[in-house]
ZATIVEX-890838 format. One record per atom (N, C-alpha, C): atom name; residue in one letter; x, y, z. Coordinates in nm, 2 decimals. Layout:
- site;code;x;y;z
- CA;A;X;Y;Z;
...
This chain:
- site;code;x;y;z
- N;M;1.83;1.89;-0.52;
- CA;M;1.69;1.89;-0.58;
- C;M;1.62;2.01;-0.57;
- N;K;1.55;2.06;-0.67;
- CA;K;1.48;2.18;-0.66;
- C;K;1.37;2.18;-0.54;
- N;H;1.36;2.30;-0.48;
- CA;H;1.26;2.31;-0.38;
- C;H;1.13;2.30;-0.44;
- N;L;1.04;2.20;-0.40;
- CA;L;0.91;2.19;-0.46;
- C;L;0.81;2.26;-0.36;
- N;R;0.76;2.37;-0.40;
- CA;R;0.68;2.45;-0.31;
- C;R;0.54;2.48;-0.37;
- N;T;0.53;2.50;-0.49;
- CA;T;0.41;2.54;-0.56;
- C;T;0.36;2.44;-0.66;
- N;V;0.24;2.46;-0.71;
- CA;V;0.19;2.37;-0.82;
- C;V;0.28;2.38;-0.94;
- N;D;0.33;2.50;-0.96;
- CA;D;0.41;2.53;-1.09;
- C;D;0.53;2.43;-1.08;
- N;D;0.58;2.40;-0.96;
- CA;D;0.71;2.32;-0.96;
- C;D;0.68;2.18;-0.99;
- N;V;0.56;2.13;-0.99;
- CA;V;0.53;1.98;-1.01;
- C;V;0.43;1.95;-1.12;
- N;M;0.37;2.05;-1.18;
- CA;M;0.25;2.02;-1.27;
- C;M;0.31;1.98;-1.40;
- N;T;0.22;1.92;-1.48;
- CA;T;0.25;1.87;-1.62;
- C;T;0.19;1.98;-1.70;
- N;H;0.29;2.03;-1.79;
- CA;H;0.25;2.14;-1.87;
- C;H;0.17;2.10;-2.00;
- N;A;0.20;1.99;-2.05;
- CA;A;0.14;1.93;-2.18;
- C;A;0.00;1.86;-2.12;
- N;V;-0.11;1.92;-2.17;
- CA;V;-0.24;1.87;-2.12;
- C;V;-0.33;1.84;-2.23;
- N;I;-0.40;1.73;-2.23;
- CA;I;-0.50;1.69;-2.32;
- C;I;-0.63;1.74;-2.27;
- N;S;-0.71;1.80;-2.36;
- CA;S;-0.84;1.85;-2.33;
- C;S;-0.94;1.83;-2.44;
- N;V;-1.06;1.86;-2.41;
- CA;V;-1.17;1.85;-2.51;
- C;V;-1.25;1.98;-2.51;
- N;D;-1.33;2.01;-2.62;
- CA;D;-1.41;2.12;-2.61;
- C;D;-1.56;2.08;-2.59;
- N;R;-1.65;2.17;-2.57;
- CA;R;-1.79;2.14;-2.54;
- C;R;-1.85;2.04;-2.64;
- N;G;-1.81;2.05;-2.76;
- CA;G;-1.88;1.98;-2.87;
- C;G;-1.82;1.85;-2.90;
- N;T;-1.72;1.80;-2.82;
- CA;T;-1.65;1.67;-2.84;
- C;T;-1.76;1.56;-2.81;
- N;A;-1.77;1.46;-2.90;
- CA;A;-1.87;1.37;-2.89;
- C;A;-1.83;1.26;-2.79;
- N;F;-1.93;1.18;-2.75;
- CA;F;-1.92;1.08;-2.64;
- C;F;-1.81;0.98;-2.67;
- N;K;-1.81;0.93;-2.79;
- CA;K;-1.72;0.82;-2.83;
- C;K;-1.58;0.88;-2.84;
- N;D;-1.57;1.01;-2.89;
- CA;D;-1.43;1.07;-2.91;
- C;D;-1.37;1.09;-2.76;
- N;I;-1.46;1.13;-2.67;
- CA;I;-1.40;1.15;-2.53;
- C;I;-1.35;1.01;-2.47;
- N;V;-1.43;0.90;-2.50;
- CA;V;-1.39;0.77;-2.46;
- C;V;-1.25;0.73;-2.52;
- N;E;-1.24;0.76;-2.65;
- CA;E;-1.12;0.72;-2.71;
- C;E;-1.00;0.81;-2.67;
- N;T;-1.02;0.93;-2.64;
- CA;T;-0.92;1.02;-2.59;
- C;T;-0.87;0.98;-2.45;
- N;L;-0.97;0.94;-2.36;
- CA;L;-0.93;0.89;-2.23;
- C;L;-0.85;0.76;-2.24;
- N;R;-0.88;0.67;-2.32;
- CA;R;-0.81;0.54;-2.35;
- C;R;-0.67;0.57;-2.40;
- N;M;-0.66;0.65;-2.51;
- CA;M;-0.54;0.67;-2.57;
- C;M;-0.43;0.74;-2.48;
- N;W;-0.47;0.84;-2.40;
- CA;W;-0.38;0.90;-2.31;
- C;W;-0.37;0.84;-2.17;
- N;R;-0.46;0.74;-2.14;
- CA;R;-0.45;0.67;-2.02;
- C;R;-0.48;0.77;-1.89;
- N;V;-0.58;0.86;-1.91;
- CA;V;-0.62;0.94;-1.81;
- C;V;-0.77;0.91;-1.77;
- N;S;-0.81;0.96;-1.65;
- CA;S;-0.95;0.93;-1.60;
- C;S;-1.05;1.05;-1.62;
- N;A;-0.99;1.16;-1.65;
- CA;A;-1.07;1.28;-1.67;
- C;A;-1.00;1.38;-1.77;
- N;L;-1.08;1.47;-1.82;
- CA;L;-1.03;1.56;-1.92;
- C;L;-1.09;1.70;-1.89;
- N;P;-1.02;1.81;-1.90;
- CA;P;-1.08;1.94;-1.88;
- C;P;-1.15;1.97;-2.02;
- N;V;-1.27;2.04;-1.99;
- CA;V;-1.35;2.09;-2.11;
- C;V;-1.33;2.24;-2.12;
- N;L;-1.29;2.29;-2.25;
- CA;L;-1.25;2.42;-2.26;
- C;L;-1.35;2.50;-2.35;
- N;S;-1.36;2.63;-2.33;
- CA;S;-1.44;2.71;-2.41;
- C;S;-1.36;2.75;-2.54;
- N;E;-1.41;2.82;-2.62;
- CA;E;-1.34;2.87;-2.75;
- C;E;-1.22;2.95;-2.71;
- N;G;-1.23;3.02;-2.60;
- CA;G;-1.12;3.10;-2.55;
- C;G;-1.01;3.04;-2.48;
- N;G;-1.03;2.90;-2.45;
- CA;G;-0.93;2.83;-2.38;
- C;G;-0.96;2.82;-2.23;
- N;Q;-1.06;2.88;-2.18;
- CA;Q;-1.10;2.88;-2.04;
- C;Q;-1.16;2.74;-2.00;
- N;V;-1.13;2.70;-1.88;
- CA;V;-1.18;2.57;-1.83;
- C;V;-1.32;2.59;-1.78;
- N;V;-1.42;2.52;-1.85;
- CA;V;-1.55;2.54;-1.81;
- C;V;-1.62;2.42;-1.74;
- N;G;-1.54;2.31;-1.75;
- CA;G;-1.58;2.19;-1.68;
- C;G;-1.48;2.08;-1.69;
- N;V;-1.52;1.96;-1.64;
- CA;V;-1.44;1.85;-1.65;
- C;V;-1.52;1.73;-1.67;
- N;V;-1.48;1.65;-1.77;
- CA;V;-1.56;1.52;-1.80;
- C;V;-1.47;1.40;-1.76;
- N;S;-1.53;1.31;-1.68;
- CA;S;-1.46;1.20;-1.63;
- C;S;-1.52;1.07;-1.68;
- N;E;-1.45;0.95;-1.64;
- CA;E;-1.50;0.82;-1.67;
- C;E;-1.64;0.81;-1.60;
- N;A;-1.64;0.86;-1.48;
- CA;A;-1.77;0.85;-1.40;
- C;A;-1.89;0.92;-1.47;
- N;D;-1.86;1.03;-1.53;
- CA;D;-1.96;1.11;-1.60;
- C;D;-2.01;1.03;-1.72;
- N;L;-1.91;0.96;-1.80;
- CA;L;-1.95;0.87;-1.91;
- C;L;-2.03;0.76;-1.87;
- N;L;-1.98;0.69;-1.76;
- CA;L;-2.06;0.57;-1.72;
- C;L;-2.20;0.60;-1.68;
- N;L;-2.23;0.71;-1.63;
- CA;L;-2.36;0.76;-1.58;
- C;L;-2.46;0.78;-1.71;
- N;N;-2.40;0.79;-1.83;
- CA;N;-2.48;0.82;-1.94;
- C;N;-2.46;0.71;-2.05;
- N;T;-2.44;0.59;-2.01;
- CA;T;-2.43;0.47;-2.10;
- C;T;-2.55;0.40;-2.12;
- N;Q;-2.66;0.43;-2.03;
- CA;Q;-2.78;0.35;-2.05;
- C;Q;-2.84;0.36;-2.18;
- N;D;-2.85;0.48;-2.24;
- CA;D;-2.91;0.49;-2.37;
- C;D;-2.80;0.50;-2.48;
- N;T;-2.76;0.39;-2.52;
- CA;T;-2.64;0.37;-2.61;
- C;T;-2.68;0.43;-2.75;
- N;D;-2.81;0.42;-2.79;
- CA;D;-2.85;0.47;-2.92;
- C;D;-2.83;0.62;-2.93;
- N;A;-2.84;0.69;-2.82;
- CA;A;-2.83;0.84;-2.82;
- C;A;-2.69;0.89;-2.79;
- N;S;-2.60;0.79;-2.76;
- CA;S;-2.47;0.83;-2.72;
- C;S;-2.39;0.92;-2.82;
- N;H;-2.43;0.90;-2.95;
- CA;H;-2.36;0.99;-3.06;
- C;H;-2.40;1.13;-3.05;
- N;D;-2.51;1.16;-2.99;
- CA;D;-2.57;1.30;-2.97;
- C;D;-2.52;1.36;-2.84;
- N;I;-2.46;1.29;-2.75;
- CA;I;-2.41;1.34;-2.63;
- C;I;-2.27;1.39;-2.64;
- N;T;-2.25;1.51;-2.60;
- CA;T;-2.11;1.58;-2.61;
- C;T;-2.06;1.61;-2.46;
- N;A;-1.93;1.65;-2.47;
- CA;A;-1.87;1.70;-2.34;
- C;A;-1.94;1.80;-2.27;
- N;G;-2.01;1.89;-2.35;
- CA;G;-2.09;2.00;-2.28;
- C;G;-2.21;1.95;-2.20;
- N;H;-2.26;1.83;-2.25;
- CA;H;-2.38;1.78;-2.17;
- C;H;-2.33;1.69;-2.05;
- N;L;-2.21;1.63;-2.07;
- CA;L;-2.16;1.53;-1.96;
- C;L;-2.09;1.60;-1.86;
- N;M;-2.01;1.71;-1.89;
- CA;M;-1.91;1.76;-1.79;
- C;M;-1.97;1.80;-1.66;
- N;T;-1.89;1.80;-1.55;
- CA;T;-1.91;1.85;-1.43;
- C;T;-1.87;1.99;-1.42;
- N;R;-1.96;2.07;-1.38;
- CA;R;-1.92;2.22;-1.37;
- C;R;-1.98;2.29;-1.25;
- N;P;-1.93;2.40;-1.20;
- CA;P;-1.80;2.45;-1.25;
- C;P;-1.68;2.35;-1.21;
- N;A;-1.57;2.37;-1.29;
- CA;A;-1.46;2.28;-1.26;
- C;A;-1.39;2.33;-1.14;
- N;V;-1.33;2.24;-1.07;
- CA;V;-1.24;2.28;-0.96;
- C;V;-1.10;2.29;-1.01;
- N;T;-1.05;2.41;-1.01;
- CA;T;-0.92;2.45;-1.07;
- C;T;-0.82;2.50;-0.96;
- N;V;-0.70;2.51;-1.00;
- CA;V;-0.60;2.57;-0.91;
- C;V;-0.51;2.66;-1.00;
- N;T;-0.44;2.76;-0.93;
- CA;T;-0.34;2.84;-1.01;
- C;T;-0.21;2.79;-0.98;
- N;K;-0.11;2.82;-1.08;
- CA;K;0.03;2.76;-1.07;
- C;K;0.10;2.81;-0.94;
- N;D;0.06;2.92;-0.88;
- CA;D;0.14;2.97;-0.77;
- C;D;0.07;2.92;-0.64;
- N;A;-0.03;2.84;-0.65;
- CA;A;-0.10;2.78;-0.52;
- C;A;0.00;2.68;-0.46;
- N;T;0.00;2.67;-0.33;
- CA;T;0.09;2.59;-0.26;
- C;T;0.06;2.44;-0.29;
- N;I;0.16;2.36;-0.27;
- CA;I;0.13;2.21;-0.29;
- C;I;0.03;2.16;-0.19;
- N;A;0.04;2.21;-0.07;
- CA;A;-0.05;2.17;0.04;
- C;A;-0.19;2.22;0.01;
- N;G;-0.21;2.34;-0.04;
- CA;G;-0.34;2.39;-0.08;
- C;G;-0.41;2.30;-0.19;
- N;A;-0.32;2.26;-0.29;
- CA;A;-0.38;2.19;-0.39;
- C;A;-0.42;2.05;-0.34;
- N;A;-0.34;1.99;-0.25;
- CA;A;-0.37;1.87;-0.19;
- C;A;-0.50;1.87;-0.12;
- N;R;-0.52;1.98;-0.04;
- CA;R;-0.65;2.00;0.04;
- C;R;-0.77;2.01;-0.06;
- N;L;-0.76;2.08;-0.17;
- CA;L;-0.86;2.08;-0.27;
- C;L;-0.89;1.94;-0.32;
- N;M;-0.79;1.86;-0.36;
- CA;M;-0.81;1.73;-0.41;
- C;M;-0.89;1.65;-0.31;
- N;A;-0.84;1.65;-0.18;
- CA;A;-0.89;1.57;-0.08;
- C;A;-1.04;1.60;-0.06;
- N;R;-1.07;1.74;-0.05;
- CA;R;-1.21;1.79;-0.03;
- C;R;-1.31;1.74;-0.13;
- N;G;-1.26;1.74;-0.26;
- CA;G;-1.34;1.71;-0.37;
- C;G;-1.32;1.56;-0.41;
- N;R;-1.24;1.48;-0.35;
- CA;R;-1.21;1.34;-0.38;
- C;R;-1.17;1.34;-0.53;
- N;L;-1.08;1.43;-0.56;
- CA;L;-1.03;1.44;-0.70;
- C;L;-0.89;1.38;-0.72;
- N;K;-0.87;1.33;-0.84;
- CA;K;-0.74;1.27;-0.87;
- C;K;-0.65;1.37;-0.94;
- N;R;-0.71;1.47;-1.02;
- CA;R;-0.63;1.57;-1.09;
- C;R;-0.71;1.70;-1.09;
- N;L;-0.62;1.80;-1.10;
- CA;L;-0.68;1.94;-1.10;
- C;L;-0.63;2.02;-1.22;
- N;P;-0.71;2.08;-1.30;
- CA;P;-0.67;2.16;-1.41;
- C;P;-0.60;2.29;-1.35;
- N;V;-0.49;2.34;-1.40;
- CA;V;-0.42;2.45;-1.36;
- C;V;-0.45;2.56;-1.46;
- N;V;-0.48;2.68;-1.40;
- CA;V;-0.53;2.78;-1.49;
- C;V;-0.45;2.92;-1.46;
- N;D;-0.45;3.00;-1.56;
- CA;D;-0.39;3.13;-1.54;
- C;D;-0.49;3.23;-1.48;
- N;A;-0.46;3.36;-1.46;
- CA;A;-0.55;3.45;-1.40;
- C;A;-0.68;3.47;-1.48;
- N;D;-0.69;3.44;-1.61;
- CA;D;-0.80;3.45;-1.69;
- C;D;-0.88;3.32;-1.70;
- N;G;-0.83;3.21;-1.63;
- CA;G;-0.91;3.08;-1.63;
- C;G;-0.86;3.00;-1.75;
- N;R;-0.77;3.04;-1.82;
- CA;R;-0.72;2.95;-1.94;
- C;R;-0.64;2.84;-1.88;
- N;L;-0.64;2.72;-1.95;
- CA;L;-0.57;2.61;-1.91;
- C;L;-0.43;2.62;-1.95;
- N;I;-0.34;2.59;-1.84;
- CA;I;-0.19;2.60;-1.86;
- C;I;-0.12;2.46;-1.82;
- N;G;-0.20;2.38;-1.75;
- CA;G;-0.14;2.25;-1.71;
- C;G;-0.24;2.17;-1.63;
- N;V;-0.19;2.07;-1.57;
- CA;V;-0.27;1.98;-1.48;
- C;V;-0.17;1.93;-1.38;
- N;V;-0.23;1.91;-1.26;
- CA;V;-0.16;1.85;-1.16;
- C;V;-0.23;1.73;-1.09;
- N;S;-0.17;1.63;-1.06;
- CA;S;-0.23;1.51;-1.01;
- C;S;-0.18;1.47;-0.88;
- N;R;-0.24;1.37;-0.81;
- CA;R;-0.19;1.33;-0.69;
- C;R;-0.05;1.28;-0.68;
- N;G;-0.02;1.22;-0.79;
- CA;G;0.13;1.17;-0.80;
- C;G;0.22;1.28;-0.81;
- N;D;0.18;1.39;-0.88;
- CA;D;0.27;1.51;-0.89;
- C;D;0.30;1.57;-0.75;
- N;L;0.19;1.58;-0.67;
- CA;L;0.19;1.64;-0.54;
- C;L;0.29;1.56;-0.45;
- N;L;0.29;1.43;-0.47;
- CA;L;0.37;1.34;-0.39;
- C;L;0.52;1.36;-0.41;
- N;K;0.56;1.42;-0.52;
- CA;K;0.70;1.43;-0.56;
- C;K;0.78;1.51;-0.45;
- N;V;0.71;1.60;-0.38;
- CA;V;0.78;1.67;-0.28;
- C;V;0.84;1.58;-0.17;
- N;F;0.78;1.46;-0.15;
- CA;F;0.83;1.37;-0.04;
- C;F;0.95;1.29;-0.09;
- N;L;1.00;1.31;-0.21;
- CA;L;1.12;1.24;-0.27;
- C;L;1.24;1.32;-0.24;
- N;R;1.22;1.44;-0.18;
- CA;R;1.34;1.52;-0.14;
- C;R;1.43;1.46;-0.04;
- N;P;1.56;1.47;-0.06;
- CA;P;1.66;1.40;0.02;
- C;P;1.65;1.45;0.17;
- N;D;1.68;1.36;0.26;
- CA;D;1.67;1.40;0.40;
- C;D;1.77;1.51;0.43;
- N;A;1.89;1.50;0.37;
- CA;A;2.00;1.60;0.40;
- C;A;1.95;1.74;0.35;
- N;D;1.88;1.75;0.25;
- CA;D;1.83;1.88;0.20;
- C;D;1.73;1.94;0.30;
- N;I;1.64;1.85;0.34;
- CA;I;1.54;1.89;0.44;
- C;I;1.60;1.95;0.56;
- N;G;1.70;1.87;0.61;
- CA;G;1.77;1.91;0.74;
- C;G;1.84;2.04;0.73;
- N;A;1.91;2.06;0.61;
- CA;A;1.99;2.17;0.59;
- C;A;1.90;2.30;0.59;
- N;E;1.78;2.29;0.52;
- CA;E;1.69;2.40;0.51;
- C;E;1.63;2.44;0.66;
- N;I;1.60;2.33;0.74;
- CA;I;1.54;2.35;0.87;
- C;I;1.65;2.42;0.95;
- N;R;1.77;2.37;0.94;
- CA;R;1.88;2.44;1.03;
- C;R;1.89;2.58;0.99;
- N;E;1.89;2.61;0.87;
- CA;E;1.91;2.76;0.83;
- C;E;1.79;2.84;0.87;
- N;L;1.67;2.78;0.86;
- CA;L;1.55;2.85;0.91;
- C;L;1.55;2.88;1.05;
- N;I;1.59;2.78;1.13;
- CA;I;1.58;2.80;1.28;
- C;I;1.70;2.89;1.33;
- N;M;1.81;2.86;1.29;
- CA;M;1.94;2.93;1.34;
- C;M;1.96;3.07;1.28;
- N;Y;1.91;3.10;1.17;
- CA;Y;1.94;3.23;1.11;
- C;Y;1.81;3.31;1.09;
- N;Q;1.69;3.26;1.11;
- CA;Q;1.57;3.35;1.09;
- C;Q;1.49;3.35;1.22;
- N;L;1.49;3.25;1.30;
- CA;L;1.40;3.24;1.42;
- C;L;1.46;3.27;1.54;
- N;I;1.59;3.23;1.56;
- CA;I;1.65;3.24;1.70;
- C;I;1.77;3.32;1.69;
- N;P;1.79;3.42;1.77;
- CA;P;1.92;3.50;1.78;
- C;P;2.04;3.40;1.78;
- N;H;2.14;3.45;1.70;
- CA;H;2.26;3.36;1.69;
- C;H;2.32;3.34;1.84;
- N;G;2.35;3.21;1.85;
- CA;G;2.43;3.16;1.97;
- C;G;2.34;3.15;2.10;
- N;S;2.20;3.18;2.08;
- CA;S;2.12;3.18;2.21;
- C;S;2.05;3.04;2.22;
- N;A;2.08;2.95;2.13;
- CA;A;2.01;2.82;2.14;
- C;A;2.10;2.71;2.08;
- N;E;2.07;2.59;2.13;
- CA;E;2.15;2.47;2.07;
- C;E;2.05;2.37;2.02;
- N;V;2.02;2.38;1.89;
- CA;V;1.92;2.30;1.83;
- C;V;1.98;2.19;1.74;
- N;H;1.95;2.07;1.76;
- CA;H;2.00;1.96;1.68;
- C;H;1.89;1.91;1.59;
- N;V;1.92;1.88;1.46;
- CA;V;1.82;1.85;1.36;
- C;V;1.86;1.72;1.30;
- N;H;1.78;1.62;1.30;
- CA;H;1.81;1.49;1.23;
- C;H;1.68;1.46;1.16;
- N;V;1.70;1.41;1.03;
- CA;V;1.59;1.37;0.94;
- C;V;1.61;1.24;0.89;
- N;A;1.51;1.15;0.91;
- CA;A;1.51;1.01;0.86;
- C;A;1.38;0.98;0.79;
- N;N;1.39;0.96;0.67;
- CA;N;1.28;0.93;0.58;
- C;N;1.16;1.03;0.60;
- N;G;1.21;1.15;0.60;
- CA;G;1.12;1.26;0.60;
- C;G;1.07;1.31;0.74;
- N;V;1.10;1.23;0.83;
- CA;V;1.06;1.26;0.97;
- C;V;1.17;1.34;1.04;
- N;V;1.14;1.45;1.10;
- CA;V;1.23;1.54;1.15;
- C;V;1.23;1.53;1.31;
- N;Y;1.36;1.51;1.36;
- CA;Y;1.38;1.50;1.50;
- C;Y;1.45;1.62;1.55;
- N;L;1.39;1.70;1.63;
- CA;L;1.44;1.83;1.69;
- C;L;1.47;1.80;1.84;
- N;N;1.59;1.83;1.88;
- CA;N;1.61;1.83;2.02;
- C;N;1.72;1.94;2.06;
- N;G;1.76;1.96;2.18;
- CA;G;1.84;2.06;2.23;
- C;G;1.78;2.15;2.33;
- N;S;1.83;2.28;2.33;
- CA;S;1.78;2.38;2.43;
- C;S;1.74;2.51;2.36;
- N;L;1.63;2.56;2.40;
- CA;L;1.58;2.70;2.36;
- C;L;1.59;2.80;2.46;
- N;P;1.62;2.93;2.43;
- CA;P;1.63;3.02;2.54;
- C;P;1.49;3.06;2.60;
- N;D;1.38;3.03;2.52;
- CA;D;1.25;3.05;2.58;
- C;D;1.16;2.94;2.54;
- N;P;1.10;2.87;2.63;
- CA;P;1.02;2.75;2.61;
- C;P;0.90;2.78;2.51;
- N;T;0.86;2.91;2.50;
- CA;T;0.75;2.94;2.40;
- C;T;0.80;2.93;2.25;
- N;L;0.92;2.92;2.24;
- CA;L;0.98;2.92;2.11;
- C;L;0.96;2.78;2.04;
- N;E;0.94;2.68;2.12;
- CA;E;0.92;2.54;2.07;
- C;E;0.81;2.54;1.96;
- N;D;0.70;2.59;2.00;
- CA;D;0.59;2.58;1.90;
- C;D;0.62;2.66;1.78;
- N;V;0.69;2.77;1.78;
- CA;V;0.72;2.85;1.67;
- C;V;0.82;2.76;1.59;
- N;V;0.92;2.70;1.64;
- CA;V;1.02;2.63;1.57;
- C;V;0.95;2.51;1.50;
- N;V;0.86;2.45;1.57;
- CA;V;0.80;2.32;1.51;
- C;V;0.71;2.36;1.39;
- N;R;0.63;2.47;1.41;
- CA;R;0.54;2.52;1.30;
- C;R;0.63;2.56;1.18;
- N;A;0.74;2.62;1.21;
- CA;A;0.83;2.67;1.09;
- C;A;0.88;2.55;1.02;
- N;A;0.92;2.45;1.09;
- CA;A;0.99;2.34;1.04;
- C;A;0.88;2.26;0.95;
- N;R;0.75;2.26;0.99;
- CA;R;0.65;2.20;0.90;
- C;R;0.63;2.25;0.78;
- N;T;0.66;2.39;0.76;
- CA;T;0.65;2.45;0.63;
- C;T;0.76;2.40;0.52;
- N;V;0.86;2.33;0.56;
- CA;V;0.96;2.30;0.48;
- C;V;0.92;2.18;0.39;
- N;P;0.93;2.19;0.26;
- CA;P;0.89;2.08;0.17;
- C;P;0.96;1.95;0.20;
- N;G;0.88;1.84;0.19;
- CA;G;0.94;1.71;0.21;
- C;G;0.91;1.66;0.36;
- N;V;0.87;1.74;0.45;
- CA;V;0.86;1.70;0.59;
- C;V;0.74;1.62;0.61;
- N;V;0.75;1.50;0.66;
- CA;V;0.64;1.41;0.68;
- C;V;0.58;1.42;0.82;
- N;D;0.67;1.43;0.92;
- CA;D;0.63;1.45;1.06;
- C;D;0.74;1.52;1.14;
- N;I;0.71;1.56;1.26;
- CA;I;0.81;1.62;1.34;
- C;I;0.80;1.58;1.48;
- N;Q;0.91;1.53;1.54;
- CA;Q;0.92;1.49;1.68;
- C;Q;1.02;1.58;1.75;
- N;A;0.97;1.66;1.85;
- CA;A;1.05;1.76;1.92;
- C;A;1.06;1.72;2.07;
- N;D;1.19;1.75;2.11;
- CA;D;1.22;1.72;2.26;
- C;D;1.32;1.82;2.30;
- N;F;1.27;1.93;2.33;
- CA;F;1.35;2.05;2.38;
- C;F;1.37;2.06;2.53;
- N;T;1.48;2.11;2.58;
- CA;T;1.49;2.13;2.72;
- C;T;1.52;2.28;2.74;
- N;A;1.50;2.33;2.86;
- CA;A;1.54;2.46;2.89;
- C;A;1.68;2.47;2.92;
- N;P;1.75;2.58;2.88;
- CA;P;1.89;2.60;2.90;
- C;P;1.93;2.60;3.04;
- N;V;2.05;2.54;3.07;
- CA;V;2.10;2.53;3.21;
- C;V;2.15;2.67;3.25;
- N;P;2.10;2.73;3.36;
- CA;P;2.15;2.86;3.41;
- C;P;2.30;2.86;3.43;
- N;A;2.36;2.97;3.39;
- CA;A;2.51;2.98;3.41;
- C;A;2.55;2.99;3.55;
């Protein structure tokens, strides 16, 4: 399975959007047709200038006679919270949690829409097989963090939970090893139980 590390690895490239002039009823119909809860609003140059959501529409349903005059430009929330394709999955998840958002528009360096990432997309990382997670952690620990042959580290992964035990040449390395293992995509939690090496 491909290592899922950035938004680019999980985002949806085909995106439905509206422009500032899209009418209220057309927005409702687009949301219904594509079964989404929000739409990016684009400028003439393709930049994301806002987002219009079901909540935005519901706040403006009191005056139904005037709904035909209301456009996405009137309704949208701005500025839009966006993310770039090279943002980490964890960073995108923090943005969503902070703003209580379900989806984020993905933009290029000029702010143009290139995709969208949802909560469900971000959760794909946790479908990674345990064996792949364990292999990457072993390689990270034994070949990058600890001098060859100076430690005996056992790695077991079950349902994304990583169990680390064995002995380390320096007790201060435990925190380094645990923090490094947390960076591996698919890790849900880490349980570490290291001992000091037995003197020769």
